[in-house]
C-alpha positions, 0 to 999 in steps of 0.5 A: 293744746298750745305749748303754753297751756302745758307750760308749768305755773311758776310760784316762789316759796312761801306760798300765800292764800291766795296762790294756794287758792288758785291751784287746781288738782293737775296743775304742772308747777315750778316751785323755787324758794325754801323747803324743808325736809322731814320724814316720818321720825322728824314728823313724830318729833315735830308733832310731839313738841306740838302735843307738848307746846314747845317751840318748833324749829320751823315756822309751819305757817310758811314752811314748804315740807318736802318729804325726803332724806338726802343720800350722803353728799358726794365732794363738792355737791350741795346734796346727795341724790333727794327724792320724794319719800311715800307720803302716807308714812306721814298720815298720821301726824299731818293733819296736825300740823296742818292745823298748825298752820303747815300749807304745803307739802310735797311728795309721793303717792296718795293721802289718807282722807283725814289728811285730804279733809284737813288740806280743805279744811285750812287750805293747804296744797299737796304736791307729787313730785317725780319718783326714781329721778333723785339725782336730777332732783338733787340739781334743783337743790341751790343751797341745804342746810341741817336745821333740826334734829341732826342726830337723825342722819340724813333725816334730820330736817334740812333746809333746802332753797330750790330753783324751778323744782317740778311738781304737781298739784295732786291735792288742791284746797277745794278737795280735788284729788288727781289720783281719784279724778284721773281713776274716774276719768280712765274708768268713764273712757274705758266704757 
């Protein structure tokens, strides 16, 4: 395989429907643009606001949500270490967010069947980010600002501007799941 075949596909956020439909589980990507950090408590608040018909502090139709909460920002830095949170913690709220327009999420770990079905039904995508390298991930952040739920401290929703953030497509809009297909390939190869 040539080096070009292993190069990540570069995308500027927000993703369009055409971009999302071109992605396949296993694609390596490099993302640049705005993402919003949000973990489980912020997701609960977003979900409750949707349930009450309230305006959200971000536009789900153009948002990419990064399941993360940064460490305190060291002096002279844009942000503290920021790595992906285990995504299943948001799974109870995610199908409703996708139904209301959310198209892209970044986290780590597998998703519940209901989330994968919503990704397929509404044409969304779930990216996996590399866990354990939060200090290096912070170097991909060019700008950070709190946009909602400041009372949550590190778990407040922040808008980050990222540059060449590495990720891999885990669940694509066609319903493919990288974790399941990789397990199946391993099972076949081990026979």
